[in-house]
Backbone as a ProteinNet text record, in pm:
[ID]
protein_1_A
[PRIMARY]
MSIPFYDFPSSPILIIGALGITVAIAVFFVSYQKYFNSPLNKEGVEKKKALIKEQKELNERLEKIEQDLKNL
[TERTIARY]
7770.3	7816.6	7672.9	7698.3	7574.4	7581.7	7485.9	7478.1	7477	7583.5	7600.1	7457.5	7422.9	7327.9	7304.7	7287.6	7316.3	7198.3	7176.7	7087	7068.5	6972.6	6953.4	6958.2	7054	7023.5	6914.7	6885.4	6746.6	6773.9	6894.9	6936.8	6833.2	6812.9	6728	6735.8	6896.8	6962.8	6948.6	6979.5	6946.1	6791.4	6717.4	6603.3	6541.7	6576.1	6566.3	6617.2	6781.7	6835.1	6760	6729.2	6633.9	6542.2	6447.3	6319.5	6362.1	6448	6525.3	6556.2	6616.9	6642.4	6498.5	6419.7	6284.3	6222.2	6213.7	6133.5	6202.6	6342.6	6420.8	6385.3	6363.7	6361.1	6185.1	6110.8	5987.9	5990.8	6005.4	6038.9	6136.2	6218.4	6275.4	6192	6129.4	6032	5880.3	5839.6	5700.2	5754	5897	5913	5954.2	5996.9	6049.9	5939.3	5793.7	5683.3	5635.5	5611.4	5585.5	5632.2	5803.6	5817.3	5802.8	5813.7	5794	5647.7	5536.6	5456.3	5355.2	5465.3	5427.8	5385.9	5296.4	5270.1	5415.3	5484	5560.5	5683.6	5709.9	5819.6	5855	5953.2	5994.5	6006.7	6065.1	6116.7	5998.9	5900.2	5744.3	5694	5659.7	5597.1	5649.3	5780.4	5870.7	5793.6	5849.7	5793.4	5666.6	5547.3	5417.1	5386	5460.3	5428.4	5488.6	5620.9	5668.4	5586.3	5510.3	5415.2	5334.4	5249.5	5127.5	5151.1	5258.1	5311.3	5316.2	5391.2	5382.8	5274.1	5181.5	5040.5	4972.9	4986.8	4921.7	4983.3	5116.6	5170.1	5138.7	5130.2	5085	4959.5	4873.2	4722	4732.1	4786.2	4802.9	4815.3	4951.3	4987.8	4901	4831.6	4718.7	4593.7	4560.3	4452.2	4488.9	4616	4668.7	4675	4685.5	4717.8	4558.3	4494.3	4347.6	4288.5	4340	4264.2	4341.3	4445.4	4538.4	4465.3	4436.1	4353.6	4227.1	4157	4016.3	4023.6	4136.4	4142.4	4211.7	4233.1	4290.4	4180.7
-767.1	-874.5	-959.4	-1070.6	-1150.8	-1211.4	-1257.8	-1296.1	-1441.1	-1513.2	-1664	-1711.7	-1841.3	-1922.8	-2071.7	-2117.2	-2289.9	-2359.6	-2403.6	-2496	-2647	-2663.5	-2800.8	-2945.1	-2979.3	-3086.9	-3184.9	-3247.2	-3334.9	-3493	-3536.3	-3657	-3756.9	-3852.6	-3935.7	-3998.4	-3984.1	-4012	-3949.3	-3816.7	-3654	-3683.7	-3708.5	-3709.3	-3780.8	-3939.3	-4034.8	-4007.6	-3954.2	-3951.2	-3823.7	-3735.4	-3614.1	-3683.2	-3758.5	-3869.5	-3925.5	-3982.6	-4074.8	-4009.6	-3893.8	-3793.5	-3733.2	-3717.6	-3685.1	-3795.4	-3882.9	-4045.2	-4029.2	-4041.4	-4097.1	-3958.6	-3840.6	-3728.6	-3770.5	-3807.7	-3831.4	-3956.1	-4053.1	-4170.1	-4147.4	-4068.5	-4021.4	-3934	-3860.4	-3787.7	-3849.4	-3929.6	-4040.4	-4103.6	-4149.2	-4266.4	-4196.6	-4071.1	-3988.2	-3956.3	-3917	-3898.4	-4011	-4111.6	-4235.1	-4266.1	-4311.2	-4327.9	-4241.7	-4135.8	-4035.3	-4026.5	-4071	-4057.9	-4192.2	-4296	-4410.9	-4483.6	-4554.9	-4603.8	-4663.4	-4740.6	-4818.2	-4773.1	-4619.7	-4551	-4526.7	-4602.3	-4604.4	-4429.5	-4385.6	-4232	-4140.7	-4190.7	-4090.9	-4130.1	-4275.6	-4326.1	-4264.7	-4255.9	-4217.6	-4064.9	-3977.4	-3869	-3790.6	-3886.6	-3852.3	-3895	-4011.2	-4046.2	-3969.4	-3881.5	-3776.5	-3641.9	-3605.6	-3515	-3534.2	-3673.5	-3669.7	-3671.9	-3732.7	-3696.9	-3552.3	-3445.6	-3325.6	-3276.8	-3292	-3222.4	-3263.6	-3369.5	-3399.9	-3324.6	-3305.3	-3240.5	-3097.6	-3023.2	-2910.8	-2879.3	-2958.4	-2936.8	-2943.5	-3052.4	-3043.1	-2913	-2900.9	-2749.6	-2632.9	-2622.3	-2527.8	-2541.2	-2686.6	-2700.5	-2640.8	-2656.2	-2617	-2468.7	-2413.7	-2272	-2212.1	-2263.1	-2223.8	-2220.9	-2350.1	-2352.2	-2246.4	-2222.9	-2115.4	-1968.2	-1934.5	-1820.6	-1807.1	-1924.3	-1928.4	-1896.2	-1955.1	-1955.2	-1801.8	-1729.2	-1594.2	-1502
20981	21071.4	21106.7	21112.2	21140.4	21272.7	21324.6	21452.6	21433	21502.1	21528.8	21595.2	21541.1	21639	21606.5	21682	21681.7	21610	21533	21455	21498.6	21570.1	21638.9	21571.7	21543.3	21458.6	21470.9	21384.6	21404.4	21373.9	21448.3	21456.4	21517.7	21504.1	21593.7	21704.1	21675.7	21818.7	21911.1	21908.7	21972.8	22031.3	21964.5	21990.7	22095.8	22065.9	22181.4	22326.1	22300.8	22436.6	22466.5	22440.5	22494.5	22562.7	22505.9	22553.4	22647.1	22673.6	22779	22879.9	22879.9	22991	23046.8	22972.8	22997.7	23106.6	23037.2	23106.3	23249.7	23253.3	23371.6	23486.4	23439	23510.7	23569.6	23505.7	23540.1	23625	23569.5	23687.8	23835.4	23827.9	23958.7	24057.1	23971.6	24070.1	24100.5	24026.9	24049.2	24175.4	24179.7	24250.7	24417.4	24390.7	24512.3	24578.7	24524.4	24562.9	24633.7	24561.2	24596.2	24761.9	24731.2	24841.7	24980.3	24965.6	25114.5	25151.3	25039.9	25109.8	25126.2	25119.7	25160.6	25304	25357.1	25493	25527.8	25456.4	25493.5	25522.4	25495	25512.1	25676.4	25717.7	25860.3	25868.2	25883.1	25911.9	25892.4	25789.9	25808	25908.9	25957.6	26051.9	26190	26195.3	26297.8	26368.5	26219.4	26227.3	26301.3	26255.1	26259.7	26394.6	26479	26588.6	26697.2	26655.6	26744	26705.3	26603.6	26579.7	26657.3	26676.6	26753.4	26892	26943.1	27087.5	27135.3	27044.7	27055.8	27063.3	26963.9	27000	27103.6	27175	27278.2	27394.4	27384.9	27514.8	27501.4	27373.4	27346.3	27392.7	27369.7	27409.1	27565.1	27654	27783.8	27837.9	27798.6	27838.6	27825.7	27696.3	27664	27788.6	27803.9	27891.6	28049	28075.5	28187.5	28202.8	28123.1	28121.1	28109.3	28031.1	28047.2	28173.7	28234.3	28378.7	28478.3	28446.1	28550.8	28520.7	28406.7	28410.2	28417.9	28427.4	28484.8	28649.4	28697.2	28849.7	28900.9	28818	28862.7	28896.4
[MASK]
++++++++++++++++++++++++++++++++++++++++++++++++++++++++++++++++++++++++

């Protein structure tokens, strides 16, 4: 009994198709990264502003807690 195996055909159409799929995946990945790291991305800008505001509020609360500890 022999074990069957698939012989990959060396057709130029299959090779071009595989390269096309690889290029498409690479373009998708690069464009995705560029979009979400872009300063023109409104969602990113709003999220950054919200995080900065939250950081300021947490720093104020921390200062208040430190003052309360000093007053004890």
